[in-house]
N, CA, C, O and the ligand as a Tripos MOL2 file, in Angstrom:
@<TRIPOS>MOLECULE
protein
  293   291    74     0     0
PROTEIN
NO_CHARGES

@<TRIPOS>ATOM
      1 N          37.7470   22.9220   25.4660 N.3       1 MET1
      2 CA         37.3960   23.9790   24.5310 C.3       1 MET1
      3 C          36.3390   24.6980   25.0180 C.2       1 MET1
      4 O          35.5030   24.0380   25.6360 O.2       1 MET1
      5 N          36.1330   25.9760   24.8950 N.am      2 ALA2
      6 CA         34.8470   26.6420   25.3690 C.3       2 ALA2
      7 C          33.6420   26.3660   24.2310 C.2       2 ALA2
      8 O          33.8340   26.3580   23.0150 O.2       2 ALA2
      9 N          32.4890   26.1660   24.8330 N.am      3 PRO3
     10 CA         31.4150   26.1510   23.8060 C.3       3 PRO3
     11 C          31.2170   27.4760   23.0260 C.2       3 PRO3
     12 O          31.2020   28.5840   23.5630 O.2       3 PRO3
     13 N          31.0710   27.2470   21.7340 N.am      4 SER4
     14 CA         30.6230   28.5700   21.0290 C.3       4 SER4
     15 C          29.4490   28.1160   19.9640 C.2       4 SER4
     16 O          29.1920   26.9490   19.6680 O.2       4 SER4
     17 N          28.8650   29.1670   19.5070 N.am      5 GLU5
     18 CA         28.0860   29.0950   18.4160 C.3       5 GLU5
     19 C          28.7440   28.5920   17.0580 C.2       5 GLU5
     20 O          29.6900   29.1890   16.5440 O.2       5 GLU5
     21 N          28.2140   27.5340   16.5580 N.am      6 GLU6
     22 CA         28.7590   27.2110   15.2780 C.3       6 GLU6
     23 C          28.5860   27.9190   13.9060 C.2       6 GLU6
     24 O          27.5140   27.8330   13.3070 O.2       6 GLU6
     25 N          29.5390   28.5520   13.4540 N.am      7 MET7
     26 CA         29.3410   29.3250   12.2630 C.3       7 MET7
     27 C          30.1380   28.5990   11.0880 C.2       7 MET7
     28 O          31.3120   28.2320   11.1340 O.2       7 MET7
     29 N          29.2630   28.4740   10.0460 N.am      8 THR8
     30 CA         29.9790   27.6930    8.8810 C.3       8 THR8
     31 C          29.6720   28.6960    7.7890 C.2       8 THR8
     32 O          28.9070   29.6600    7.7900 O.2       8 THR8
     33 N          30.5670   28.1540    6.7520 N.am      9 MET9
     34 CA         30.5500   28.9190    5.5750 C.3       9 MET9
     35 C          29.9940   27.9010    4.4540 C.2       9 MET9
     36 O          30.3820   26.7440    4.2960 O.2       9 MET9
     37 N          28.9320   28.6220    3.6530 N.am     10 ILE10
     38 CA         28.4310   27.5900    2.6220 C.3      10 ILE10
     39 C          28.3450   28.5300    1.4170 C.2      10 ILE10
     40 O          28.0710   29.7300    1.4540 O.2      10 ILE10
     41 N          28.6240   27.7890    0.3520 N.am     11 GLU11
     42 CA         28.7370   28.5240   -0.9470 C.3      11 GLU11
     43 C          27.8450   27.5820   -1.9250 C.2      11 GLU11
     44 O          27.9750   26.3620   -2.0260 O.2      11 GLU11
     45 N          26.9860   28.3300   -2.5710 N.am     12 ILE12
     46 CA         26.0980   27.5530   -3.6850 C.3      12 ILE12
     47 C          26.0070   28.6380   -4.9010 C.2      12 ILE12
     48 O          26.2060   29.8500   -4.8190 O.2      12 ILE12
     49 N          25.6620   27.8960   -6.0160 N.am     13 LYS13
     50 CA         25.4250   28.5760   -7.2940 C.3      13 LYS13
     51 C          23.9970   28.9580   -7.4650 C.2      13 LYS13
     52 O          23.1150   28.2100   -7.0420 O.2      13 LYS13
     53 N          23.7010   30.1550   -8.1020 N.am     14 VAL14
     54 CA         22.3150   30.5440   -8.3550 C.3      14 VAL14
     55 C          22.2770   30.8440   -9.6880 C.2      14 VAL14
     56 O          22.2530   32.0510   -9.9280 O.2      14 VAL14
     57 N          22.2630   30.0920  -10.6410 N.am     15 PRO15
     58 CA         22.2900   30.5510  -12.2540 C.3      15 PRO15
     59 C          21.2880   31.5850  -12.5510 C.2      15 PRO15
     60 O          21.5450   32.5930  -13.2100 O.2      15 PRO15
     61 N          20.0910   31.2950  -12.0260 N.am     16 ASP16
     62 CA         19.0300   32.3020  -12.4850 C.3      16 ASP16
     63 C          18.8520   33.8010  -11.7050 C.2      16 ASP16
     64 O          17.9240   34.6080  -11.7660 O.2      16 ASP16
     65 N          19.9770   33.8320  -11.0360 N.am     17 MET17
     66 CA         20.1970   35.3510  -10.3470 C.3      17 MET17
     67 C          20.9410   36.1190  -11.4190 C.2      17 MET17
     68 O          22.1000   35.9120  -11.7790 O.2      17 MET17
     69 N          20.0620   37.0780  -11.8960 N.am     18 THR18
     70 CA         20.6440   37.7140  -13.0180 C.3      18 THR18
     71 C          20.7330   39.2970  -12.8970 C.2      18 THR18
     72 O          21.1210   39.9970  -13.8320 O.2      18 THR18
     73 N          20.3610   39.7710  -11.7290 N.am     19 CYS19
     74 CA         20.5170   41.1710  -11.7630 C.3      19 CYS19
     75 C          20.5780   41.7120  -10.2790 C.2      19 CYS19
     76 O          20.5590   40.8920   -9.3620 O.2      19 CYS19
     77 N          20.6430   42.9290  -10.0380 N.am     20 GLY20
     78 CA         20.6410   43.5150   -8.7440 C.3      20 GLY20
     79 C          19.4520   43.2880   -7.8520 C.2      20 GLY20
     80 O          19.5150   43.0670   -6.6430 O.2      20 GLY20
     81 N          18.4060   43.3630   -8.5520 N.am     21 HIS21
     82 CA         17.1350   42.8660   -7.7440 C.3      21 HIS21
     83 C          17.0590   41.4820   -7.3110 C.2      21 HIS21
     84 O          16.4120   41.2150   -6.2990 O.2      21 HIS21
     85 N          17.6670   40.5500   -7.9860 N.am     22 CYS22
     86 CA         17.6640   39.2110   -7.5940 C.3      22 CYS22
     87 C          18.7140   39.0830   -6.3990 C.2      22 CYS22
     88 O          18.5480   38.2460   -5.5120 O.2      22 CYS22
     89 N          19.7060   39.8750   -6.4180 N.am     23 VAL23
     90 CA         20.7390   39.8660   -5.3780 C.3      23 VAL23
     91 C          20.0760   40.3230   -3.9340 C.2      23 VAL23
     92 O          20.2620   39.8070   -2.8310 O.2      23 VAL23
     93 N          19.3030   41.3740   -4.2600 N.am     24 SER24
     94 CA         18.7130   41.9650   -2.8910 C.3      24 SER24
     95 C          17.4840   40.9370   -2.4840 C.2      24 SER24
     96 O          17.2010   40.9030   -1.2860 O.2      24 SER24
     97 N          16.8390   40.2160   -3.2590 N.am     25 THR25
     98 CA         15.8220   39.4400   -2.8600 C.3      25 THR25
     99 C          16.4050   38.2270   -2.1030 C.2      25 THR25
    100 O          15.8990   37.7960   -1.0670 O.2      25 THR25
    101 N          17.5420   37.6890   -2.7080 N.am     26 ILE26
    102 CA         18.1960   36.6070   -2.1800 C.3      26 ILE26
    103 C          18.8360   36.9600   -0.8880 C.2      26 ILE26
    104 O          18.7710   36.1760    0.0590 O.2      26 ILE26
    105 N          19.4460   38.0870   -0.8000 N.am     27 THR27
    106 CA         20.0670   38.4820    0.5740 C.3      27 THR27
    107 C          19.0630   38.8880    1.6730 C.2      27 THR27
    108 O          19.3570   38.7630    2.8620 O.2      27 THR27
    109 N          17.8930   39.3660    1.2700 N.am     28 LYS28
    110 CA         16.7780   39.4680    2.1500 C.3      28 LYS28
    111 C          16.2670   38.1630    2.5960 C.2      28 LYS28
    112 O          16.0930   37.9400    3.7940 O.2      28 LYS28
    113 N          16.0340   37.3450    1.7400 N.am     29 ALA29
    114 CA         15.6780   35.9150    2.2650 C.3      29 ALA29
    115 C          16.7050   35.1310    3.1930 C.2      29 ALA29
    116 O          16.3390   34.4010    4.1150 O.2      29 ALA29
    117 N          17.8850   35.3370    2.8840 N.am     30 VAL30
    118 CA         19.0600   34.7790    3.6940 C.3      30 VAL30
    119 C          18.8210   35.3160    5.0970 C.2      30 VAL30
    120 O          18.7760   34.5910    6.0910 O.2      30 VAL30
    121 N          18.6690   36.6630    5.1090 N.am     31 LYS31
    122 CA         18.7180   37.3430    6.3610 C.3      31 LYS31
    123 C          17.5530   37.1240    7.1330 C.2      31 LYS31
    124 O          17.6380   37.4520    8.3170 O.2      31 LYS31
    125 N          16.4510   36.6290    6.7220 N.am     32 GLU32
    126 CA         15.2700   36.3240    7.3160 C.3      32 GLU32
    127 C          15.4440   35.0020    8.0110 C.2      32 GLU32
    128 O          14.9680   34.7940    9.1270 O.2      32 GLU32
    129 N          16.1860   34.0460    7.2840 N.am     33 LEU33
    130 CA         16.5820   32.8200    7.7360 C.3      33 LEU33
    131 C          17.5580   32.8760    9.0160 C.2      33 LEU33
    132 O          17.3780   32.1740   10.0120 O.2      33 LEU33
    133 N          18.5760   33.7630    8.8760 N.am     34 ASP34
    134 CA         19.6300   33.8340    9.9530 C.3      34 ASP34
    135 C          20.2020   35.2280    9.8810 C.2      34 ASP34
    136 O          21.1540   35.5280    9.1600 O.2      34 ASP34
    137 N          19.3900   36.2740   10.8820 N.am     35 ALA35
    138 CA         19.7220   37.4940   10.6760 C.3      35 ALA35
    139 C          21.1310   37.8810   11.0060 C.2      35 ALA35
    140 O          21.5270   39.0210   10.7640 O.2      35 ALA35
    141 N          21.9100   36.9630   11.5570 N.am     36 SER36
    142 CA         23.3430   37.2350   11.8310 C.3      36 SER36
    143 C          24.1750   36.7540   10.7960 C.2      36 SER36
    144 O          25.3880   36.9220   10.9240 O.2      36 SER36
    145 N          23.7300   36.1770    9.7770 N.am     37 ALA37
    146 CA         24.4000   35.7070    8.5080 C.3      37 ALA37
    147 C          25.1320   36.8160    7.7320 C.2      37 ALA37
    148 O          24.6300   37.9100    7.4730 O.2      37 ALA37
    149 N          26.4760   36.3860    7.3580 N.am     38 LYS38
    150 CA         27.2570   37.3560    6.4620 C.3      38 LYS38
    151 C          26.8580   36.8400    5.1440 C.2      38 LYS38
    152 O          27.0130   35.6500    4.8700 O.2      38 LYS38
    153 N          26.3200   37.7370    4.2630 N.am     39 VAL39
    154 CA         25.9800   37.3370    2.8330 C.3      39 VAL39
    155 C          26.9210   37.9300    1.9080 C.2      39 VAL39
    156 O          27.0320   39.1550    1.8550 O.2      39 VAL39
    157 N          27.6880   37.0700    1.0880 N.am     40 ASP40
    158 CA         28.5830   37.5210    0.1540 C.3      40 ASP40
    159 C          28.0960   37.1530   -1.3730 C.2      40 ASP40
    160 O          28.2230   35.9780   -1.7160 O.2      40 ASP40
    161 N          27.6260   37.9590   -2.1710 N.am     41 ILE41
    162 CA         27.0610   37.5210   -3.3690 C.3      41 ILE41
    163 C          28.1110   37.9840   -4.6600 C.2      41 ILE41
    164 O          28.6350   39.0980   -4.6520 O.2      41 ILE41
    165 N          28.3080   37.1760   -5.5650 N.am     42 SER42
    166 CA         28.8830   37.5020   -6.8600 C.3      42 SER42
    167 C          28.0490   37.4010   -7.9290 C.2      42 SER42
    168 O          27.9150   36.2940   -8.4490 O.2      42 SER42
    169 N          27.3800   38.4740   -8.4180 N.am     43 LEU43
    170 CA         26.4060   38.4030   -9.4320 C.3      43 LEU43
    171 C          27.1570   37.9760  -10.7370 C.2      43 LEU43
    172 O          26.4990   37.2810  -11.5110 O.2      43 LEU43
    173 N          28.1720   38.2250  -11.0180 N.am     44 ALA44
    174 CA         29.0470   37.8880  -12.3740 C.3      44 ALA44
    175 C          29.1880   36.2760  -12.2970 C.2      44 ALA44
    176 O          29.0080   35.6910  -13.3650 O.2      44 ALA44
    177 N          29.4510   35.5890  -11.3030 N.am     45 GLU45
    178 CA         29.6600   34.2630  -10.8940 C.3      45 GLU45
    179 C          28.5600   33.4910  -10.6500 C.2      45 GLU45
    180 O          28.5930   32.2630  -10.7300 O.2      45 GLU45
    181 N          27.3100   34.3010  -10.2740 N.am     46 HIS46
    182 CA         26.2770   33.5830   -9.8440 C.3      46 HIS46
    183 C          26.3660   32.9410   -8.5770 C.2      46 HIS46
    184 O          25.5430   32.0770   -8.2730 O.2      46 HIS46
    185 N          27.3180   33.2900   -7.7790 N.am     47 ARG47
    186 CA         27.6550   32.7120   -6.4510 C.3      47 ARG47
    187 C          27.2090   33.3920   -5.1550 C.2      47 ARG47
    188 O          27.3760   34.5930   -4.9430 O.2      47 ARG47
    189 N          26.6840   32.6160   -4.3840 N.am     48 VAL48
    190 CA         26.1910   33.1670   -2.9930 C.3      48 VAL48
    191 C          27.0140   32.4020   -1.9200 C.2      48 VAL48
    192 O          27.0510   31.1810   -1.7660 O.2      48 VAL48
    193 N          27.6550   33.3370   -1.2210 N.am     49 ARG49
    194 CA         28.4280   32.6430   -0.0880 C.3      49 ARG49
    195 C          27.7210   33.2460    1.2740 C.2      49 ARG49
    196 O          27.5780   34.4600    1.4190 O.2      49 ARG49
    197 N          27.3200   32.3490    2.1970 N.am     50 VAL50
    198 CA         26.9110   32.5510    3.2800 C.3      50 VAL50
    199 C          27.5770   31.9190    4.4540 C.2      50 VAL50
    200 O          27.7700   30.7050    4.5230 O.2      50 VAL50
    201 N          28.0190   33.0060    5.6260 N.am     51 GLU51
    202 CA         28.6720   32.5670    6.6650 C.3      51 GLU51
    203 C          27.6160   32.8520    7.8310 C.2      51 GLU51
    204 O          27.1990   33.9990    7.9920 O.2      51 GLU51
    205 N          27.1990   31.8300    8.6200 N.am     52 GLY52
    206 CA         26.4240   31.8550    9.5510 C.3      52 GLY52
    207 C          26.0040   30.4560   10.2050 C.2      52 GLY52
    208 O          26.7060   29.4440   10.2040 O.2      52 GLY52
    209 N          24.8750   30.5710   10.7000 N.am     53 LYS53
    210 CA         24.4440   29.2440   11.5180 C.3      53 LYS53
    211 C          23.6920   28.2060   10.7380 C.2      53 LYS53
    212 O          23.6230   27.0400   11.1260 O.2      53 LYS53
    213 N          23.0560   28.6930    9.4920 N.am     54 ALA54
    214 CA         22.1180   27.9860    8.7670 C.3      54 ALA54
    215 C          22.8550   26.7380    8.1360 C.2      54 ALA54
    216 O          24.0360   26.7680    7.7900 O.2      54 ALA54
    217 N          22.0360   25.6480    8.0260 N.am     55 SER55
    218 CA         22.6440   24.4630    7.1730 C.3      55 SER55
    219 C          22.5210   24.8300    5.7810 C.2      55 SER55
    220 O          21.8860   25.8000    5.3660 O.2      55 SER55
    221 N          23.3300   23.7870    4.9080 N.am     56 LYS56
    222 CA         23.1390   23.9370    3.6550 C.3      56 LYS56
    223 C          21.7260   23.6670    3.1770 C.2      56 LYS56
    224 O          21.2430   24.3620    2.2830 O.2      56 LYS56
    225 N          21.0730   22.7170    3.7230 N.am     57 GLU57
    226 CA         19.6700   22.2970    3.4080 C.3      57 GLU57
    227 C          18.9310   23.5600    3.5130 C.2      57 GLU57
    228 O          18.3400   24.0150    2.5340 O.2      57 GLU57
    229 N          18.9350   24.1450    4.6440 N.am     58 ASP58
    230 CA         18.1330   25.3530    4.9350 C.3      58 ASP58
    231 C          18.2210   26.4840    3.9220 C.2      58 ASP58
    232 O          17.2750   27.1740    3.5400 O.2      58 ASP58
    233 N          19.4850   26.5740    3.5450 N.am     59 LEU59
    234 CA         19.7100   27.7040    2.4370 C.3      59 LEU59
    235 C          19.1850   27.3060    1.1640 C.2      59 LEU59
    236 O          18.5460   28.1190    0.4970 O.2      59 LEU59
    237 N          19.3870   26.1500    0.7630 N.am     60 PHE60
    238 CA         18.7290   25.6600   -0.4970 C.3      60 PHE60
    239 C          17.2500   25.9780   -0.3910 C.2      60 PHE60
    240 O          16.7030   26.5630   -1.3270 O.2      60 PHE60
    241 N          16.6490   25.6690    0.5680 N.am     61 HIS61
    242 CA         15.2900   25.6870    0.8730 C.3      61 HIS61
    243 C          14.8480   27.2000    0.7870 C.2      61 HIS61
    244 O          13.7910   27.5030    0.2330 O.2      61 HIS61
    245 N          15.6530   28.1040    1.3260 N.am     62 CYS62
    246 CA         15.3160   29.4120    1.5520 C.3      62 CYS62
    247 C          15.4540   30.2100    0.1610 C.2      62 CYS62
    248 O          14.6390   31.0730   -0.1650 O.2      62 CYS62
    249 N          16.4500   29.8820   -0.5500 N.am     63 VAL63
    250 CA         16.8390   30.3880   -1.9280 C.3      63 VAL63
    251 C          15.5310   29.7800   -2.8170 C.2      63 VAL63
    252 O          14.8780   30.5540   -3.5170 O.2      63 VAL63
    253 N          15.2420   28.5340   -2.7510 N.am     64 ALA64
    254 CA         14.2380   28.1130   -3.6190 C.3      64 ALA64
    255 C          12.7720   28.7360   -3.3810 C.2      64 ALA64
    256 O          11.9550   28.9570   -4.2750 O.2      64 ALA64
    257 N          12.6110   28.9510   -2.1540 N.am     65 GLU65
    258 CA         11.3570   29.7980   -1.5210 C.3      65 GLU65
    259 C          11.2210   31.0320   -2.2730 C.2      65 GLU65
    260 O          10.1510   31.3660   -2.7820 O.2      65 GLU65
    261 N          12.3620   31.7620   -2.3590 N.am     66 ALA66
    262 CA         12.5370   33.0310   -2.9720 C.3      66 ALA66
    263 C          12.3180   33.1210   -4.4130 C.2      66 ALA66
    264 O          12.1720   34.2080   -4.9730 O.2      66 ALA66
    265 N          12.2890   31.9100   -5.0730 N.am     67 GLY67
    266 CA         11.9220   31.7430   -6.5450 C.3      67 GLY67
    267 C          13.2280   31.4120   -7.3660 C.2      67 GLY67
    268 O          13.2390   31.4670   -8.5960 O.2      67 GLY67
    269 N          14.1340   31.1280   -6.7450 N.am     68 PHE68
    270 CA         15.4810   30.7760   -7.5430 C.3      68 PHE68
    271 C          15.8700   29.2590   -7.4910 C.2      68 PHE68
    272 O          15.3610   28.5050   -6.6620 O.2      68 PHE68
    273 N          16.7140   28.8820   -8.3320 N.am     69 THR69
    274 CA         17.1120   27.6760   -8.5030 C.3      69 THR69
    275 C          18.6570   27.3270   -7.9050 C.2      69 THR69
    276 O          19.5880   27.2570   -8.7070 O.2      69 THR69
    277 N          18.8630   27.1340   -6.6170 N.am     70 PRO70
    278 CA         19.9000   26.8890   -6.1180 C.3      70 PRO70
    279 C          20.7750   25.5930   -6.4190 C.2      70 PRO70
    280 O          20.2110   24.5000   -6.3780 O.2      70 PRO70
    281 N          22.0310   25.6650   -6.6980 N.am     71 GLN71
    282 CA         22.7640   24.4880   -7.0720 C.3      71 GLN71
    283 C          24.0430   24.3320   -6.2540 C.2      71 GLN71
    284 O          24.6640   25.3020   -5.8190 O.2      71 GLN71
    285 N          24.4400   22.9390   -6.0470 N.am     72 ALA72
    286 CA         25.7490   22.8490   -5.1690 C.3      72 ALA72
    287 C          26.8050   23.0940   -6.1800 C.2      72 ALA72
    288 O          26.7340   22.8900   -7.3920 O.2      72 ALA72
    289 N          27.9480   23.6340   -5.3840 N.am     73 VAL73
    290 CA         28.9120   24.2220   -6.0550 C.3      73 VAL73
    291 C          29.7870   22.9680   -6.6240 C.2      73 VAL73
    292 O          30.7880   23.1740   -7.3100 O.2      73 VAL73
    293 CU         16.9120   39.9210  -11.0820 Cu       74 CU74
@<TRIPOS>BOND
     1     1     2 1
     2     2     3 1
     3     3     4 2
     4     3     5 am
     5     5     6 1
     6     6     7 1
     7     7     8 2
     8     7     9 am
     9     9    10 1
    10    10    11 1
    11    11    12 2
    12    11    13 am
    13    13    14 1
    14    14    15 1
    15    15    16 2
    16    15    17 am
    17    17    18 1
    18    18    19 1
    19    19    20 2
    20    19    21 am
    21    21    22 1
    22    22    23 1
    23    23    24 2
    24    23    25 am
    25    25    26 1
    26    26    27 1
    27    27    28 2
    28    27    29 am
    29    29    30 1
    30    30    31 1
    31    31    32 2
    32    31    33 am
    33    33    34 1
    34    34    35 1
    35    35    36 2
    36    35    37 am
    37    37    38 1
    38    38    39 1
    39    39    40 2
    40    39    41 am
    41    41    42 1
    42    42    43 1
    43    43    44 2
    44    43    45 am
    45    45    46 1
    46    46    47 1
    47    47    48 2
    48    47    49 am
    49    49    50 1
    50    50    51 1
    51    51    52 2
    52    51    53 am
    53    53    54 1
    54    54    55 1
    55    55    56 2
    56    55    57 am
    57    57    58 1
    58    58    59 1
    59    59    60 2
    60    59    61 am
    61    61    62 1
    62    62    63 1
    63    63    64 2
    64    63    65 am
    65    65    66 1
    66    66    67 1
    67    67    68 2
    68    67    69 am
    69    69    70 1
    70    70    71 1
    71    71    72 2
    72    71    73 am
    73    73    74 1
    74    74    75 1
    75    75    76 2
    76    75    77 am
    77    77    78 1
    78    78    79 1
    79    79    80 2
    80    79    81 am
    81    81    82 1
    82    82    83 1
    83    83    84 2
    84    83    85 am
    85    85    86 1
    86    86    87 1
    87    87    88 2
    88    87    89 am
    89    89    90 1
    90    90    91 1
    91    91    92 2
    92    91    93 am
    93    93    94 1
    94    94    95 1
    95    95    96 2
    96    95    97 am
    97    97    98 1
    98    98    99 1
    99    99   100 2
   100    99   101 am
   101   101   102 1
   102   102   103 1
   103   103   104 2
   104   103   105 am
   105   105   106 1
   106   106   107 1
   107   107   108 2
   108   107   109 am
   109   109   110 1
   110   110   111 1
   111   111   112 2
   112   111   113 am
   113   113   114 1
   114   114   115 1
   115   115   116 2
   116   115   117 am
   117   117   118 1
   118   118   119 1
   119   119   120 2
   120   119   121 am
   121   121   122 1
   122   122   123 1
   123   123   124 2
   124   123   125 am
   125   125   126 1
   126   126   127 1
   127   127   128 2
   128   127   129 am
   129   129   130 1
   130   130   131 1
   131   131   132 2
   132   131   133 am
   133   133   134 1
   134   134   135 1
   135   135   136 2
   136   135   137 am
   137   137   138 1
   138   138   139 1
   139   139   140 2
   140   139   141 am
   141   141   142 1
   142   142   143 1
   143   143   144 2
   144   143   145 am
   145   145   146 1
   146   146   147 1
   147   147   148 2
   148   147   149 am
   149   149   150 1
   150   150   151 1
   151   151   152 2
   152   151   153 am
   153   153   154 1
   154   154   155 1
   155   155   156 2
   156   155   157 am
   157   157   158 1
   158   158   159 1
   159   159   160 2
   160   159   161 am
   161   161   162 1
   162   162   163 1
   163   163   164 2
   164   163   165 am
   165   165   166 1
   166   166   167 1
   167   167   168 2
   168   167   169 am
   169   169   170 1
   170   170   171 1
   171   171   172 2
   172   171   173 am
   173   173   174 1
   174   174   175 1
   175   175   176 2
   176   175   177 am
   177   177   178 1
   178   178   179 1
   179   179   180 2
   180   179   181 am
   181   181   182 1
   182   182   183 1
   183   183   184 2
   184   183   185 am
   185   185   186 1
   186   186   187 1
   187   187   188 2
   188   187   189 am
   189   189   190 1
   190   190   191 1
   191   191   192 2
   192   191   193 am
   193   193   194 1
   194   194   195 1
   195   195   196 2
   196   195   197 am
   197   197   198 1
   198   198   199 1
   199   199   200 2
   200   199   201 am
   201   201   202 1
   202   202   203 1
   203   203   204 2
   204   203   205 am
   205   205   206 1
   206   206   207 1
   207   207   208 2
   208   207   209 am
   209   209   210 1
   210   210   211 1
   211   211   212 2
   212   211   213 am
   213   213   214 1
   214   214   215 1
   215   215   216 2
   216   215   217 am
   217   217   218 1
   218   218   219 1
   219   219   220 2
   220   219   221 am
   221   221   222 1
   222   222   223 1
   223   223   224 2
   224   223   225 am
   225   225   226 1
   226   226   227 1
   227   227   228 2
   228   227   229 am
   229   229   230 1
   230   230   231 1
   231   231   232 2
   232   231   233 am
   233   233   234 1
   234   234   235 1
   235   235   236 2
   236   235   237 am
   237   237   238 1
   238   238   239 1
   239   239   240 2
   240   239   241 am
   241   241   242 1
   242   242   243 1
   243   243   244 2
   244   243   245 am
   245   245   246 1
   246   246   247 1
   247   247   248 2
   248   247   249 am
   249   249   250 1
   250   250   251 1
   251   251   252 2
   252   251   253 am
   253   253   254 1
   254   254   255 1
   255   255   256 2
   256   255   257 am
   257   257   258 1
   258   258   259 1
   259   259   260 2
   260   259   261 am
   261   261   262 1
   262   262   263 1
   263   263   264 2
   264   263   265 am
   265   265   266 1
   266   266   267 1
   267   267   268 2
   268   267   269 am
   269   269   270 1
   270   270   271 1
   271   271   272 2
   272   271   273 am
   273   273   274 1
   274   274   275 1
   275   275   276 2
   276   275   277 am
   277   277   278 1
   278   278   279 1
   279   279   280 2
   280   279   281 am
   281   281   282 1
   282   282   283 1
   283   283   284 2
   284   283   285 am
   285   285   286 1
   286   286   287 1
   287   287   288 2
   288   287   289 am
   289   289   290 1
   290   290   291 1
   291   291   292 2
@<TRIPOS>SUBSTRUCTURE
     1 MET1         2 RESIDUE 1 A MET
     2 ALA2         6 RESIDUE 1 A ALA
     3 PRO3        10 RESIDUE 1 A PRO
     4 SER4        14 RESIDUE 1 A SER
     5 GLU5        18 RESIDUE 1 A GLU
     6 GLU6        22 RESIDUE 1 A GLU
     7 MET7        26 RESIDUE 1 A MET
     8 THR8        30 RESIDUE 1 A THR
     9 MET9        34 RESIDUE 1 A MET
    10 ILE10       38 RESIDUE 1 A ILE
    11 GLU11       42 RESIDUE 1 A GLU
    12 ILE12       46 RESIDUE 1 A ILE
    13 LYS13       50 RESIDUE 1 A LYS
    14 VAL14       54 RESIDUE 1 A VAL
    15 PRO15       58 RESIDUE 1 A PRO
    16 ASP16       62 RESIDUE 1 A ASP
    17 MET17       66 RESIDUE 1 A MET
    18 THR18       70 RESIDUE 1 A THR
    19 CYS19       74 RESIDUE 1 A CYS
    20 GLY20       78 RESIDUE 1 A GLY
    21 HIS21       82 RESIDUE 1 A HIS
    22 CYS22       86 RESIDUE 1 A CYS
    23 VAL23       90 RESIDUE 1 A VAL
    24 SER24       94 RESIDUE 1 A SER
    25 THR25       98 RESIDUE 1 A THR
    26 ILE26      102 RESIDUE 1 A ILE
    27 THR27      106 RESIDUE 1 A THR
    28 LYS28      110 RESIDUE 1 A LYS
    29 ALA29      114 RESIDUE 1 A ALA
    30 VAL30      118 RESIDUE 1 A VAL
    31 LYS31      122 RESIDUE 1 A LYS
    32 GLU32      126 RESIDUE 1 A GLU
    33 LEU33      130 RESIDUE 1 A LEU
    34 ASP34      134 RESIDUE 1 A ASP
    35 ALA35      138 RESIDUE 1 A ALA
    36 SER36      142 RESIDUE 1 A SER
    37 ALA37      146 RESIDUE 1 A ALA
    38 LYS38      150 RESIDUE 1 A LYS
    39 VAL39      154 RESIDUE 1 A VAL
    40 ASP40      158 RESIDUE 1 A ASP
    41 ILE41      162 RESIDUE 1 A ILE
    42 SER42      166 RESIDUE 1 A SER
    43 LEU43      170 RESIDUE 1 A LEU
    44 ALA44      174 RESIDUE 1 A ALA
    45 GLU45      178 RESIDUE 1 A GLU
    46 HIS46      182 RESIDUE 1 A HIS
    47 ARG47      186 RESIDUE 1 A ARG
    48 VAL48      190 RESIDUE 1 A VAL
    49 ARG49      194 RESIDUE 1 A ARG
    50 VAL50      198 RESIDUE 1 A VAL
    51 GLU51      202 RESIDUE 1 A GLU
    52 GLY52      206 RESIDUE 1 A GLY
    53 LYS53      210 RESIDUE 1 A LYS
    54 ALA54      214 RESIDUE 1 A ALA
    55 SER55      218 RESIDUE 1 A SER
    56 LYS56      222 RESIDUE 1 A LYS
    57 GLU57      226 RESIDUE 1 A GLU
    58 ASP58      230 RESIDUE 1 A ASP
    59 LEU59      234 RESIDUE 1 A LEU
    60 PHE60      238 RESIDUE 1 A PHE
    61 HIS61      242 RESIDUE 1 A HIS
    62 CYS62      246 RESIDUE 1 A CYS
    63 VAL63      250 RESIDUE 1 A VAL
    64 ALA64      254 RESIDUE 1 A ALA
    65 GLU65      258 RESIDUE 1 A GLU
    66 ALA66      262 RESIDUE 1 A ALA
    67 GLY67      266 RESIDUE 1 A GLY
    68 PHE68      270 RESIDUE 1 A PHE
    69 THR69      274 RESIDUE 1 A THR
    70 PRO70      278 RESIDUE 1 A PRO
    71 GLN71      282 RESIDUE 1 A GLN
    72 ALA72      286 RESIDUE 1 A ALA
    73 VAL73      290 RESIDUE 1 A VAL
    74 CU74       293 GROUP 0 **** ****
């Protein structure tokens, strides 16, 4: 198999993400962590889905640093 960059899909819950401003803050924070990440957020479900190279631990840390409370799904 040819070597390739590993992309993983990580899903977390962020209950204190409550408006469009929170969504843009989190999106920006994740993009700073991994510029190539695909970020898909459902505000209604308080769900953040990230497809990229960051680990779940990195993502939790990043969302917490942005001022939110990440939770495992
Ligand atoms: Cu908000």
